[in-house]
C-alpha positions as CSV (number, residue, x, y, z in Angstrom):
1,M,-0.2,0.0,-0.1
2,K,2.8,2.7,0.9
3,R,4.7,1.9,-2.2
4,S,1.5,2.3,-4.5
5,I,1.0,5.6,-2.5
6,W,4.7,6.5,-3.2
7,M,4.5,5.6,-7.1
8,C,1.2,7.7,-7.2
9,A,3.1,10.8,-5.5
10,L,6.1,10.6,-7.8
11,A,4.0,10.3,-10.9
12,F,2.2,13.4,-10.0
13,V,5.7,15.0,-9.2
14,A,6.9,14.0,-12.5
15,A,3.7,15.3,-14.4
16,C,4.5,18.6,-13.3
17,A,8.0,18.9,-14.0
18,V,9.1,22.4,-14.8
19,P,12.6,22.6,-16.9
20,S,15.5,23.1,-14.6
21,S,19.1,24.2,-15.0
22,E,22.3,22.0,-13.9
23,T,25.1,23.8,-12.5
24,A,28.7,22.2,-13.1
25,S,30.4,21.3,-10.2
26,D,33.2,18.9,-9.1
27,E,30.3,17.1,-7.2
28,A,27.8,14.9,-9.1
29,S,24.8,16.6,-9.0
30,S,21.8,17.8,-11.0
31,S,18.8,20.1,-10.6
32,E,16.0,18.8,-8.7
33,Q,12.4,19.6,-8.8
34,L,11.0,21.0,-5.8
35,A,8.0,19.3,-4.0
36,P,5.0,21.1,-5.7
37,A,4.4,24.4,-3.7
38,P,1.1,26.1,-3.8
39,A,0.5,27.7,-7.1
40,G,-0.3,31.4,-6.9
41,V,-2.5,32.5,-9.5
42,S,-1.7,35.5,-12.1
43,T,-3.4,38.7,-10.8
44,G,-2.7,40.5,-14.0
45,P,0.3,42.3,-15.6
46,T,2.9,43.5,-13.8
47,A,5.3,46.4,-14.6
48,E,8.1,43.6,-15.8
49,D,5.7,41.6,-17.9
50,A,6.7,44.0,-21.0
51,A,10.0,43.0,-20.9
52,L,9.5,39.2,-20.2
53,I,6.8,39.3,-23.1
54,A,9.2,40.9,-25.5
55,A,12.2,38.5,-24.8
56,A,9.5,35.4,-24.9
57,A,8.5,36.7,-28.6
58,T,12.2,35.8,-29.7
59,G,11.3,32.1,-28.9
60,N,14.9,32.3,-27.4
61,P,15.2,30.7,-23.8
62,D,18.5,31.9,-23.2
63,L,17.3,35.4,-23.8
64,M,14.2,34.8,-21.9
65,A,16.3,33.7,-18.9
66,R,18.5,36.8,-19.2
67,A,15.1,38.8,-19.0
68,A,14.2,36.9,-16.0
69,A,17.4,37.6,-14.2
70,A,16.9,41.0,-14.4
71,T,13.7,40.9,-12.6
72,A,14.9,38.3,-10.0
73,A,16.2,39.9,-6.8
74,A,14.0,37.4,-5.1
75,C,11.9,34.5,-6.6
76,H,8.3,34.9,-8.1
77,G,7.4,31.4,-7.0
78,V,5.0,29.3,-8.6
79,V,2.5,31.3,-10.9
80,T,-0.4,29.9,-12.9
81,C,-2.6,31.4,-15.6
82,P,-5.8,29.3,-15.5
83,G,-7.8,29.7,-18.4
84,F,-5.0,30.6,-20.9
85,Q,-5.1,27.7,-23.2
86,S,-2.1,28.7,-25.3
87,C,1.3,28.9,-24.0
88,G,5.2,29.4,-25.3
89,T,8.3,27.5,-24.4
90,W,9.7,27.7,-21.1
91,S,12.7,30.1,-20.8
92,T,16.3,28.8,-19.4
93,A,16.2,28.4,-15.8
94,A,17.7,31.7,-14.0
95,A,18.9,31.7,-10.4
96,C,17.0,33.9,-8.0
97,G,17.3,34.7,-4.2
98,S,20.0,33.7,-2.3
99,R,22.1,30.6,-2.2
100,F,21.4,28.3,0.7
101,C,23.0,25.4,2.9
102,V,21.4,21.9,2.6
103,G,23.8,19.6,4.2
104,Q,27.4,18.4,3.9
105,C,29.2,18.5,0.8
106,G,31.4,15.4,-0.3
107,K,32.1,12.9,2.0
108,T,31.6,12.8,5.7
109,C,34.2,13.7,8.0
110,T,35.3,11.4,10.6
111,D,38.8,12.8,10.9
112,P,39.0,15.5,14.1
113,D,41.2,17.5,12.1
114,C,38.5,17.4,8.9
115,V,36.9,20.6,8.1
116,P,33.6,19.8,6.3
117,R,32.5,21.5,3.5
118,F,28.8,22.6,3.1
119,R,26.6,21.8,0.2
120,L,24.8,25.1,-1.2
121,D,22.0,25.0,-3.3
122,Q,20.3,27.8,-5.2
123,L,16.8,28.7,-6.2
124,F,16.1,28.7,-10.3
125,E,13.3,30.1,-12.0
126,S,11.7,29.8,-15.4
127,F,8.9,31.5,-17.2
128,R,6.3,31.0,-20.2
129,V,3.8,33.6,-21.8
130,C,0.2,32.4,-22.0
131,T,-2.2,33.8,-24.5
132,D,-6.1,33.2,-23.9
133,A,-9.0,33.5,-26.6
134,N,-9.1,37.4,-26.5
135,L,-5.2,37.7,-27.0
136,N,-4.6,38.9,-23.5
137,Q,-1.2,37.8,-22.2
138,C,-0.1,36.3,-18.6
139,V,3.1,35.1,-17.4
140,E,3.5,31.8,-15.6
141,W,6.4,31.0,-13.3
142,G,7.8,27.5,-12.5
143,V,10.7,27.2,-9.5
144,S,13.3,24.3,-9.3
145,E,16.2,23.7,-7.0
146,G,19.9,22.8,-7.9
147,F,23.2,22.2,-6.8
148,A,25.3,25.8,-6.5
149,G,28.6,24.5,-5.0
150,C,30.2,24.0,-1.9
151,S,32.0,26.2,1.0
152,F,33.4,26.1,4.3
153,S,30.8,28.1,5.9
154,C,27.2,28.8,5.7
């Protein structure tokens, strides 16, 4: 019973995956999709949407990521656009917010002279522009978490 519940949860998370970024490092790692967060619903156009929509019109995910990074002092969080049936491509993921410690990096220290390194992760966000039947546009956001390096302090 527990296994079938776990498999259902895994299928749900996989079905909701958002493109994520991978950061090269000396550690074997990859971006991980965060557990589904409560999605916010777009409340209409914002001041930054014009730049995002213009970047999305190019169809270039990397150019879109640069536009997103310019607005990303903090992460937007997961935002959906209900009723907008047609959506464009997702941008390449761009870092947002600050790095944060999530545990020890590399092998565990057992020697008293060992200085542990801490794993740092970073949130990344992607966006896409959706259009409804009346040609209104809305910006959807998705968030993922990925490896950002190791540090001797947090």
